[in-house]
C-alpha positions as CSV (number, residue, x, y, z in Angstrom):
1,M,71.0,44.9,155.9
2,M,69.9,41.9,158.0
3,R,68.9,42.5,161.6
4,K,68.8,40.2,164.6
5,N,65.6,41.8,166.1
6,E,62.7,43.8,164.7
7,T,60.9,46.6,166.4
8,N,57.5,48.2,166.2
9,Q,59.1,51.7,166.6
10,N,57.9,53.8,163.6
11,P,60.5,56.0,162.0
12,P,59.9,59.8,162.2
13,S,58.7,61.4,159.0
14,E,61.1,63.5,157.0
15,G,60.9,67.1,158.4
16,G,58.1,66.0,160.8
17,N,57.0,67.5,164.0
18,Q,58.6,64.7,166.0
19,K,62.1,65.7,165.0
20,Q,61.4,69.4,165.7
21,K,59.9,68.5,169.1
22,E,63.0,66.4,170.2
23,A,65.4,69.0,168.9
24,G,63.5,71.6,170.8
25,R,63.6,69.5,174.0
26,A,67.3,69.1,173.6
27,N,67.6,72.8,173.2
28,D,65.8,73.3,176.5
29,V,68.5,71.2,178.1
30,A,71.2,73.5,176.6
31,N,69.4,76.5,178.0
32,G,69.3,74.9,181.4
33,S,65.5,74.8,181.9
34,I,65.1,71.1,182.2
35,L,68.2,70.7,184.4
36,N,67.1,73.4,186.7
37,N,63.7,71.8,187.1
38,E,65.4,68.7,188.6
39,G,66.2,70.8,191.6
40,N,69.5,68.9,192.4
41,T,72.4,71.3,192.8
42,E,74.8,68.7,194.3
43,L,76.8,67.2,191.5
44,N,78.1,63.7,192.3
45,E,79.6,61.3,189.8
46,Y,76.2,60.3,188.4
47,N,75.0,63.9,188.0
48,E,78.2,64.9,186.3
49,Y,77.9,62.2,183.7
50,R,74.2,62.8,183.3
51,E,74.8,66.5,182.6
52,V,77.6,65.8,180.2
53,L,75.4,63.5,178.2
54,L,72.5,66.0,178.2
55,R,74.8,68.8,177.1
56,R,76.3,66.8,174.2
57,I,72.9,65.6,173.0
58,S,71.8,69.2,173.0
59,K,75.0,70.4,171.2
60,F,74.5,67.9,168.4
61,K,70.7,67.8,168.4
62,D,70.4,68.4,164.7
63,M,72.7,65.5,163.8
64,L,70.9,63.2,166.2
65,F,67.2,64.3,165.9
66,V,67.0,66.1,162.5
67,E,69.6,64.6,160.2
68,S,71.5,61.4,161.2
69,P,75.0,60.7,162.7
70,Y,76.0,59.2,159.4
71,N,75.4,62.1,157.0
72,A,78.8,63.7,157.2
73,L,80.6,60.4,156.7
74,I,78.3,59.4,153.8
75,R,79.2,62.7,152.0
76,D,82.9,62.2,152.6
77,L,82.8,58.6,151.4
78,E,80.8,59.5,148.3
79,N,83.3,62.1,147.3
80,W,86.2,59.9,148.0
81,V,84.8,56.8,146.2
82,Y,84.2,59.1,143.2
83,S,87.8,60.3,143.2
84,A,89.0,56.7,143.5
85,R,87.0,55.8,140.4
86,V,88.3,58.5,138.2
87,I,91.9,57.7,138.9
88,G,91.4,54.7,136.6
89,N,93.0,56.5,133.7
90,S,96.4,56.8,135.4
91,N,99.4,55.4,133.7
92,N,100.7,53.9,137.0
93,E,99.4,50.3,137.0
94,W,100.2,49.8,140.7
95,E,98.4,53.0,141.7
96,V,95.3,51.9,139.6
97,K,95.3,48.5,141.3
98,V,95.6,50.0,144.8
99,R,92.9,52.5,144.1
100,E,90.6,49.9,142.7
101,I,90.9,47.8,145.8
102,L,90.4,50.7,148.1
103,Y,87.4,51.8,146.1
104,K,85.9,48.3,146.5
105,I,86.3,48.4,150.2
106,G,85.2,52.0,150.5
107,D,82.1,51.4,148.4
108,R,81.0,48.6,150.7
109,M,81.6,50.8,153.7
110,L,79.5,53.5,152.1
111,Q,76.7,51.0,151.6
112,L,76.9,50.1,155.3
113,C,76.6,53.8,156.2
114,R,73.5,54.3,154.1
115,Q,71.9,51.2,155.5
116,A,72.8,52.3,159.1
117,R,71.2,55.7,158.4
118,E,68.0,53.9,157.4
119,E,68.2,51.8,160.7
120,W,68.8,55.0,162.6
121,F,65.5,56.5,161.7
122,R,63.7,53.2,161.8
123,V,65.0,51.9,165.1
124,H,67.8,53.7,166.9
125,Y,66.3,57.2,166.7
126,G,63.2,56.1,168.6
127,E,65.2,54.2,171.2
128,L,67.6,57.1,171.8
129,N,64.6,59.3,172.3
130,K,63.2,56.9,175.0
131,L,66.6,56.7,176.7
132,F,66.8,60.5,176.6
133,E,63.5,60.7,178.4
134,G,64.5,58.1,180.9
135,L,67.6,60.1,181.7
136,L,65.5,63.1,182.5
137,R,63.5,60.9,184.9
138,S,66.7,59.3,186.3
139,E,65.7,55.9,185.1
140,V,69.3,54.7,184.5
141,R,71.7,52.1,185.7
142,V,75.0,53.1,187.3
143,I,77.9,50.6,187.6
144,N,80.6,51.1,190.3
145,D,80.2,54.9,190.1
146,K,82.6,54.8,187.2
147,R,80.2,54.4,184.3
148,L,76.7,55.5,183.6
149,V,74.8,53.0,181.4
150,L,71.5,53.3,179.7
151,R,70.1,50.3,177.8
152,S,67.2,49.6,175.4
153,E,66.6,46.6,173.1
154,N,68.9,47.8,170.3
155,L,70.9,50.6,171.8
156,T,73.3,51.0,174.8
157,I,74.7,54.3,175.9
158,T,77.8,54.2,178.1
159,I,79.3,57.3,179.7
160,N,82.8,56.7,181.0
161,R,85.8,58.6,182.3
162,I,89.3,58.1,181.0
163,K,92.4,59.6,182.5
164,T,91.4,62.4,184.9
165,R,88.9,64.7,183.2
166,K,87.9,63.3,179.8
167,V,84.5,61.8,179.6
168,T,83.6,59.5,176.7
169,I,80.1,58.8,175.4
170,R,79.5,55.7,173.2
171,L,76.3,54.5,171.6
172,V,76.6,50.8,170.8
173,L,74.2,49.7,168.1
174,K,72.8,46.2,168.0
175,G,71.6,44.4,164.9
176,L,74.0,45.9,162.3
177,L,75.6,42.7,161.1
178,G,78.0,44.1,158.5
179,V,79.4,42.4,155.4
180,N,82.2,40.1,154.3
181,I,84.4,41.2,151.4
182,R,87.3,39.5,149.6
183,V,90.3,41.8,149.4
184,P,93.2,40.7,147.1
185,K,96.4,40.1,149.0
186,L,99.0,42.6,147.7
187,F,101.8,42.1,150.1
188,N,103.9,39.0,150.7
189,G,107.2,38.0,152.3
190,Y,109.1,40.6,154.5
191,L,106.7,43.4,153.5
192,R,103.7,41.5,154.8
193,R,105.6,40.6,158.0
194,A,106.6,44.3,158.5
195,T,103.1,45.6,158.0
196,L,101.3,43.1,160.1
197,S,103.8,43.4,162.9
198,G,103.2,47.2,163.0
199,W,99.5,46.6,163.6
200,V,100.0,43.7,166.1
201,L,102.4,45.7,168.3
202,S,100.3,48.9,168.3
203,D,96.5,49.0,168.6
204,E,95.3,45.9,166.8
205,G,93.3,43.4,168.9
206,R,92.2,39.8,168.3
207,D,88.9,37.9,168.2
208,R,89.0,34.1,168.5
209,G,92.6,34.1,167.3
210,R,91.8,36.4,164.3
211,P,93.1,39.9,163.7
212,M,90.5,42.5,164.8
213,M,90.4,46.3,164.8
214,F,88.2,48.9,166.3
215,T,88.8,52.4,164.8
216,A,87.2,55.8,164.6
217,Y,89.1,56.6,161.4
218,T,87.8,55.6,158.0
219,W,91.2,55.8,156.4
220,Q,92.6,53.4,159.0
221,A,89.9,50.9,158.4
222,L,90.5,51.0,154.7
223,L,94.3,50.6,155.1
224,W,93.9,47.8,157.6
225,A,91.7,45.9,155.2
226,L,94.1,46.5,152.3
227,V,97.1,45.3,154.2
228,H,95.5,42.2,155.7
229,G,93.8,41.0,152.5
230,G,91.7,37.9,152.2
231,R,88.3,37.7,153.8
232,I,87.5,40.8,155.8
233,H,84.4,41.4,157.9
234,I,83.4,45.0,158.3
235,R,80.6,46.5,160.3
236,I,79.5,49.7,162.1
237,Y,79.9,49.0,165.8
238,A,79.1,52.2,167.6
239,I,78.8,56.0,167.5
240,D,80.9,58.2,169.8
241,I,79.5,61.6,170.9
242,N,82.6,63.7,171.5
243,D,83.1,67.3,172.5
244,D,84.2,68.2,169.0
245,G,81.7,66.0,167.0
246,I,80.1,62.7,166.3
247,T,82.3,59.8,165.2
248,V,81.3,56.4,163.6
249,I,83.3,53.4,165.1
250,W,84.2,50.6,162.7
251,Q,84.9,47.0,163.6
252,L,87.0,44.9,161.2
253,R,87.9,41.2,161.5
254,A,90.3,39.3,159.2
255,G,89.8,35.7,158.2
256,H,93.4,34.5,158.7
257,K,95.1,33.5,161.9
258,R,96.7,36.4,163.8
259,I,100.4,36.4,164.4
260,S,101.4,36.5,168.1
261,K,103.1,39.4,169.8
262,D,106.1,37.2,170.5
263,S,106.4,36.2,166.8
264,A,106.2,39.9,165.8
265,I,108.9,40.9,168.2
266,K,111.2,38.1,166.8
267,W,110.7,39.4,163.3
268,V,111.2,43.1,164.3
269,V,114.5,42.7,166.0
270,K,115.9,40.9,162.9
271,F,114.5,43.5,160.4
272,N,117.1,45.4,158.3
273,D,116.7,49.1,157.8
274,E,114.2,48.9,155.0
275,E,112.0,46.4,156.8
276,F,112.1,48.3,160.1
277,T,111.2,51.5,158.3
278,N,108.1,49.8,156.9
279,F,107.3,48.4,160.3
280,L,107.6,51.9,161.9
281,F,105.2,53.3,159.4
282,F,102.4,51.0,160.5
283,F,103.3,51.2,164.1
284,T,103.1,55.0,164.0
285,L,99.7,54.8,162.2
286,G,98.5,52.8,165.1
287,D,100.2,54.2,168.2
288,G,102.1,57.3,167.1
289,S,101.6,61.0,166.4
290,I,103.1,63.6,164.0
291,D,103.8,67.2,165.0
292,I,104.6,69.5,162.1
293,K,105.5,72.6,164.2
294,K,107.9,70.6,166.4
295,Q,109.0,68.4,163.4
296,R,108.5,65.4,165.6
297,I,107.5,61.8,165.2
298,R,106.4,60.3,168.6
299,L,105.6,56.7,169.4
300,Y,103.6,55.4,172.4
301,I,104.7,52.0,173.7
302,Y,101.7,50.8,175.8
303,K,102.0,47.1,175.6
304,R,104.2,45.1,177.9
305,G,107.1,42.9,176.8
306,L,108.4,45.3,174.2
307,E,111.8,46.0,175.7
308,Q,113.6,44.6,172.6
309,L,111.6,47.0,170.4
310,I,112.5,49.9,172.7
311,D,116.2,49.0,172.4
312,K,115.9,48.9,168.6
313,L,114.2,52.3,168.5
314,R,117.0,53.8,170.6
315,N,119.6,52.4,168.1
316,Y,117.5,53.9,165.3
317,G,117.8,57.3,167.0
318,F,114.6,57.7,169.0
319,I,114.8,59.5,172.3
320,E,113.0,58.2,175.4
321,E,110.7,60.9,176.9
322,G,109.2,58.8,179.7
323,D,105.7,57.3,180.2
324,G,106.3,55.0,177.2
325,R,107.0,57.8,174.8
326,L,109.9,57.8,172.3
327,A,110.5,60.5,169.7
328,L,112.5,61.6,166.7
329,Y,113.0,65.3,166.0
330,T,113.9,67.6,163.1
331,A,116.2,66.1,160.5
332,K,115.8,62.5,161.7
333,A,112.0,62.9,161.8
334,K,111.9,64.5,158.3
335,G,114.2,61.8,157.0
336,L,112.0,59.0,158.2
337,A,108.8,60.7,156.9
338,K,110.5,61.0,153.5
339,K,111.3,57.3,153.5
340,W,107.7,56.5,154.4
341,Y,106.4,58.7,151.6
342,N,108.8,57.2,149.0
343,M,107.5,53.7,150.0
344,W,103.8,54.4,150.6
345,G,103.1,57.6,148.7
346,I,100.4,56.1,146.5
347,V,98.5,54.9,149.6
348,I,99.1,58.1,151.5
349,D,97.9,60.2,148.6
350,A,94.8,58.1,148.0
351,L,93.7,58.0,151.6
352,S,94.7,61.6,152.4
353,E,91.6,62.8,150.5
354,L,89.4,61.6,153.3
355,K,88.5,64.3,155.8
356,D,89.6,62.2,158.9
357,A,93.1,61.4,157.4
358,E,94.9,64.2,159.2
359,K,97.8,61.9,160.4
360,L,98.5,60.8,156.8
361,R,98.5,64.5,155.6
362,R,100.9,65.4,158.4
363,I,103.3,62.6,157.3
364,K,103.3,64.0,153.8
365,T,103.8,67.6,155.0
366,L,106.7,66.5,157.2
367,A,108.2,64.6,154.3
368,M,108.1,67.7,152.1
369,L,109.8,70.0,154.6
370,D,113.4,71.1,153.7
């Protein structure tokens, strides 16, 4: 992998004393010995963020200081790519074609993860260690009392609050340039309009007029690349340290011009039932949730100017629940999930094998309910 900047930081040796030392230091934080030595019992915004970061670093010290943040994803992708390969003896030509394309994309993503793991121990590991030490000495930069930011040459840590209580921690990694791949265009006509509209009106962004996506889900990155087709740029953008684990953040950019929100709305309001069902599948994958226990499909309308879409959803049977939420329940929800699985079952089955594809597995489960 090409890098913008080089560094003289030496990687820690496998199983060396440095890894054990840093893991032990993080463990001291978990036990409270380092925090107590600071002697500051008054927690303001800064100290709260600082404590959250220290606690999470200590919680995942093995993944950060002994293994790497990429190991779990590498294992998952290795298993998945193997399964995508062995499906080649299927009698379903369409399934074979879809699997082959997904395997090609997944294999390149796997290569990026392996290269990023090398860079972690060569560069980012050492810089995280320095920032960790700087945090203990209070050598940080605070912006507007809303974010706590620590920067080094190739690594930026941002601690931020969203909503009322949730605190997010993101490690942005510099120098990982990614790869360009060519993805065959499988979808044309109304199907392409329906799929692209679903992304545009949910959580897809744009970069210089091109479609762009940040995602923490490997399955979503694969599906986004499959649907867009053409030249796709993929790179690892960041690592999120959450309460429940460490997540790799992907950034994807397509080479074609992005359709506008206004154009997407014009298409959607004219879609027939089949077209709108396809659109709903991709909109839900972006800004929706599936609840098996309540037999519910819920959509979240966050973007402005989508009144026409809301009207069409009402006519389709969705119930408004306030705060931009609309939902289908029981028979209607199961009926929609069945339509989705009939249309996209091959893709759902292929991607459901990834560990992070819980939403796809829930769609399949909902579709199978009586």
